[in-house]
FIMARMI-715621 format. One line per 3 residues: number of its first residue (from 1); their letters; for each residue x, y, z of N, C-alpha, C, O. Coordinates in steps of 0.001 Angstrom, whole numbers. Example, Ala and Ser with C-alpha at 12.3 -4.5 7.8 and 13.67 -1.06 7.14 Angstrom:
# FIMARMI-715621
1) AS) 13190/-5690/7800/12300/-4500/7800/13200/-3300/7800/14236/-3319/8465; 12850/-2250/7080/13670/-1060/7140/12900/30/7870/13409/1138/8039
END
This chain:
# FIMARMI-715621
1) XXX) -3025/936/-20192/-2993/-358/-19859/-1520/-1204/-20369/-1150/-1204/-21543; -847/-1845/-19349/311/-2462/-19922/283/-4027/-19332/-382/-4411/-18369; 1103/-4759/-20089/962/-6015/-19924/2072/-6423/-18655/1828/-7228/-17756
4) XXX) 3089/-5807/-18796/4314/-6076/-17780/4773/-4524/-17302/4738/-3452/-17907; 5166/-4842/-16110/5722/-3568/-15494/7088/-3045/-16131/7769/-3886/-16717; 7485/-1915/-16077/9005/-1397/-16388/9905/-2299/-15584/9521/-2797/-14526
7) XXX) 11081/-2504/-16080/12024/-3187/-15327/12603/-2350/-14299/12990/-1230/-14633; 12734/-2776/-12944/13015/-1928/-11880/11996/-1239/-11169/12260/-312/-10404; 10760/-1678/-11400/9618/-1038/-10559/9829/-1568/-9294/10445/-2581/-8960
10) XXX) 9077/-528/-8466/9133/-839/-6967/7710/-1084/-6647/6762/-688/-7326; 7631/-1878/-5385/6297/-2386/-5122/5876/-1900/-3787/6777/-2118/-2977; 4799/-1297/-3227/4628/-865/-2028/3236/-1298/-1628/2570/-1670/-2594
13) XXX) 2717/-1341/-642/1238/-1336/-167/978/-217/554/1709/225/1440; -199/316/137/-745/1390/811/-2178/1284/1095/-3004/1131/195; -2526/1374/2519/-3885/1068/3028/-4444/-265/2224/-5524/-422/1653
16) XXX) -3266/-1221/2389/-3718/-2667/2151/-3945/-2950/467/-4309/-4018/-24; -3613/-1636/-300/-3606/-2099/-1630/-2316/-1951/-2349/-1593/-988/-2093; -1927/-2978/-3366/-802/-2899/-4080/-473/-1827/-5178/-1228/-1657/-6135
19) XXX) 573/-1180/-5018/973/18/-6042/2422/-378/-6405/3255/-911/-5672; 2547/23/-7779/3814/-153/-8095/4169/1275/-8864/3343/1977/-9446; 5652/1556/-8727/6049/2677/-9176/7367/2412/-9916/8073/1426/-9710
22) XXX) 7634/3410/-10816/8844/3447/-11658/9100/5020/-12205/8468/5492/-13151; 9987/5648/-11559/10100/7181/-11761/8860/7716/-11219/8392/7471/-10107; 8415/8411/-12049/7305/9365/-11972/5824/8579/-12190/4776/9148/-11884
25) XXX) 5846/7284/-12723/4753/6575/-13108/4303/5481/-12039/5093/4628/-11633; 2946/5564/-11600/2415/4533/-10565/1544/3776/-11491/1126/4284/-12531; 1249/2485/-11101/434/1529/-11569/-283/594/-10383/102/376/-9234
28) XXX) -1187/238/-10922/-2178/-936/-9874/-2560/-2081/-10790/-2924/-1866/-11947; -2491/-3102/-10357/-3062/-4409/-10933/-4480/-4199/-11567/-5364/-3586/-10969; -4617/-4652/-12606/-6111/-4819/-13160/-6364/-6044/-13913/-6238/-6005/-15137
31) XXX) -6666/-7003/-13398/-6905/-8438/-13869/-5471/-8756/-13915/-4736/-8538/-12952; -4971/-9380/-15263/-3542/-9851/-15398/-2617/-9041/-15813/-1425/-9294/-15987; -3506/-7481/-16065/-2457/-6587/-16298/-2519/-5428/-15638/-3326/-5428/-14709
34) XXX) -1749/-4149/-15874/-1615/-3141/-14985/-1977/-1927/-15579/-1691/-1715/-16758; -2628/-1033/-14835/-2980/251/-15301/-2363/1372/-14625/-2156/1373/-13412; -2046/2398/-15459/-1527/3518/-14975/-2418/4527/-14001/-3470/5037/-14387
37) XXX) -1906/4720/-12813/-2891/5568/-11953/-2076/6700/-11506/-847/6690/-11568; -2841/7776/-11009/-2222/8807/-9928/-1571/8102/-8776/-2033/7063/-8307; -469/8699/-8323/-143/8125/-6979/-1078/8642/-5864/-1711/9698/-5847
40) XXX) -1019/7573/-4852/-1854/7684/-3598/-2000/9062/-3058/-965/9718/-3181; -2888/9622/-2552/-2955/10904/-2009/-2147/10831/-702/-2300/9965/160; -1314/11794/-666/-219/11958/572/1018/11344/183/1976/11837/780
43) XXX) 1323/10391/-658/2321/9628/-663/3350/10274/-1680/2924/10672/-2764; 4646/10385/-1371/5584/11069/-1786/6869/10347/-1951/7233/9826/-897; 7607/10174/-2884/8855/9573/-3362/9961/10661/-3031/10083/11661/-3739
46) XXX) 10738/10430/-1958/11874/11112/-1621/13211/10436/-1515/13315/9267/-1887; 14235/11088/-1036/15428/10280/-673/15288/9230/211/16073/8288/97; 14414/9207/1096/14309/8090/2025/13196/6933/1453/12914/5924/2100
49) XXX) 12765/7178/465/11810/5976/-104/10546/6693/-198/10374/7903/-343; 9661/5731/-89/8286/6117/-223/7597/6594/1324/7712/5880/2321; 7016/7654/1326/6486/8264/2481/5171/8864/2402/4867/9523/1408
52) XXX) 4337/8689/3393/2995/9115/3569/2897/10416/4269/3119/10350/5478; 2638/11485/3826/2458/12687/4519/792/12990/4578/9/12917/3631; 521/13317/5839/-824/13682/5881/-948/14323/7371/-3/14682/8073
55) XXX) -2414/14386/7709/-2578/15117/9141/-3698/14098/9728/-4765/13805/9186; -3182/13618/10998/-3769/12663/11725/-4419/13357/12865/-4113/14532/13066; -5289/12759/13642/-5866/13379/14900/-5082/14249/15830/-5509/15251/16405
58) XXX) -3768/13692/15913/-2906/14386/16755/-2023/15387/15914/-1195/16015/16574; -2062/15578/14854/-1252/16619/14005/-562/15994/12965/-833/14857/12579; 338/16710/12489/1128/16186/11226/1517/14556/11511/1794/14125/12631
61) XXX) 1488/13848/10438/1901/12487/10256/2845/12219/9102/2540/12509/7945; 3977/11669/9431/4805/11291/8429/5250/9838/8628/5754/9445/9680; 5046/9107/7616/5453/7681/8133/5915/6843/6677/5434/7154/5587
64) XXX) 6788/5885/6828/7309/5014/5686/6120/4298/5356/5269/3966/6182; 6074/4041/4001/4883/3231/3294/5392/1902/3071/6566/1833/2707; 4850/1006/3193/5260/-567/2729/6207/-1143/3528/6712/-2192/3127
67) X) 6579/-652/4642/7576/-1130/5586/7066/-1550/6996/7859/-1964/7842
END
């Protein structure tokens, strides 16, 4: 658990929940602090930003997260 996020942390919403990431580290708010968490299932950081990869009813699904 940390009091402050690292400088340069990025913020995204995934399924209505706030997540913050910096490098390979992910965080979620926990009261007034932040707790380190695993990345959300299916979310990958790549050269295009944060992307969700999964399988929907119509087949493979690829979409930007937080935009």
